[in-house]
Structures are given as structure tokens and as C-alpha cells.
C-alpha positions in Angstrom: 0.0 0.0 0.0 1.2 3.5 -0.8 1.7 6.4 1.5 -0.7 9.4 1.3 2.1 11.4 -0.4 2.7 8.6 -3.0 -1.1 8.5 -3.6 -1.3 12.2 -4.1 1.7 12.2 -6.4 0.2 9.4 -8.5 -3.1 11.3 -8.7 -1.3 14.4 -9.8 0.7 12.4 -12.4 -2.6 11.0 -13.8 -4.0 14.6 -14.0 -0.9 15.6 -16.0 -1.3 12.6 -18.2 -4.9 13.5 -18.9 -3.7 16.8 -20.3 -2.7 14.7 -23.4 -6.4 13.8 -24.0 -7.9 16.4 -26.3 -11.5 17.3 -26.7 -11.7 17.2 -30.5 -14.5 19.7 -30.7 -12.5 22.5 -29.1 -9.0 21.1 -29.4 -8.1 21.7 -25.7 -7.2 19.0 -23.2 -9.8 17.7 -20.8 -8.1 18.9 -17.7 -7.8 22.5 -18.8 -11.4 22.4 -20.1 -12.4 21.6 -16.5 -14.0 18.2 -17.5 -12.0 16.2 -15.0 -13.6 16.6 -11.7 -11.7 14.1 -9.5 -9.0 11.5 -9.7 -9.0 8.9 -6.9 -6.2 6.4 -6.6 -6.6 3.7 -4.0 -2.9 3.2 -3.4 -3.1 -0.2 -5.0 -4.0 -0.7 -8.7 -7.3 1.1 -9.0 -8.2 4.5 -10.4 -11.6 6.1 -10.2 -11.9 9.2 -12.4 -14.9 11.4 -12.2 -15.5 13.6 -15.2 -18.1 15.3 -17.2 -18.7 16.4 -20.8 -19.5 19.9 -22.0 -23.0 18.8 -22.7 -25.0 15.6 -21.8 -25.8 15.2 -25.5 -22.1 15.3 -26.6 -22.0 13.1 -29.7 -18.5 12.0 -29.0 -18.8 11.4 -25.3 -18.2 7.7 -25.5 -15.1 8.3 -27.5 -13.7 10.8 -25.0 -14.4 8.4 -22.1 -12.6 5.6 -23.9 -9.6 7.9 -24.6 -9.4 8.7 -20.9 -9.4 5.0 -20.0 -6.9 4.0 -22.8 -4.5 6.8 -21.8 -4.4 5.8 -18.2 -4.3 2.1 -18.9 -1.3 2.5 -21.3 0.6 4.5 -18.7 -0.4 2.1 -15.9 -0.7 -1.4 -17.4 -2.4 -3.9 -15.0 -4.3 -1.2 -13.2 -8.1 -0.9 -13.3 -9.4 2.5 -14.5 -13.1 3.3 -13.8 -14.5 6.4 -15.3 -17.6 7.8 -13.7 -19.5 10.2 -16.0 -21.5 12.8 -14.1 -23.4 16.0 -15.0 -23.6 17.2 -11.4 -22.4 19.8 -11.2 -23.1 20.7 -14.8 -20.0 21.9 -16.7 -19.8 25.6 -17.4 -17.2 27.7 -19.2 -16.2 29.1 -15.8 -14.5 25.7 -15.2 -11.9 26.3 -17.9 -8.4 26.8 -16.5 -6.3 29.9 -17.2 -4.3 27.7 -19.6 -7.4 26.6 -21.4 -8.7 30.2 -21.7 -5.4 31.2 -23.3 -5.7 28.3 -25.7 -9.2 29.3 -26.7 -8.2 32.9 -27.3 -5.4 32.1 -29.8 
């Protein structure tokens, strides 16, 4: 079992890793868009990622969720990655990070 500091570092590493997953509609990563709500690592081999989409009717939502799972599983082979999709709270543009806002204003 990992220490709390090791767990926090791994969660932060996964958050950085998810910056490589791009929302193809706006071409900004999911983290900076504010779509990743929580990353929970149990200290063993399990990740629970809570995320949302910009709209519940997002036509590529399944693809985005699969990209999240594949990205984490490729970096952490043998680990289980569970993605929980939620719309509570609903996503708003206020959730976009400063980096994301800069990318949008290119």
C-alpha cells in the first residue's frame, strides 16, 4: 500500500497525463477544459476518475471516455481504471483553467 504522499503524487501524475487527452471539438485538453472533476487512486491498482462532458448530449462522449481509459491504462498497465461520468455539477465555461482560456483565445 502506498503512503498518502505517494497516492497524491500518482493522482497528480494522472492529472498531468490526462492533459494529453484532447476534446476534438474545441482542441483543448480535458483537464484545462475543466472536464476532469476528480482522480482517486486507492494506493493499489485502481483509479476512479470522475469527469463530465461539456453537454450531456455530446455526440463523441463515449469516445472521450474511452480515450481517458486508454490513456491511463497505457501508462499504468495492469491497473483498473473506472471512469464515472457525471453531470452534477453541470459543466460551465467558468471551469476552464487559465491555460485553457489562453488556448481558446489564440
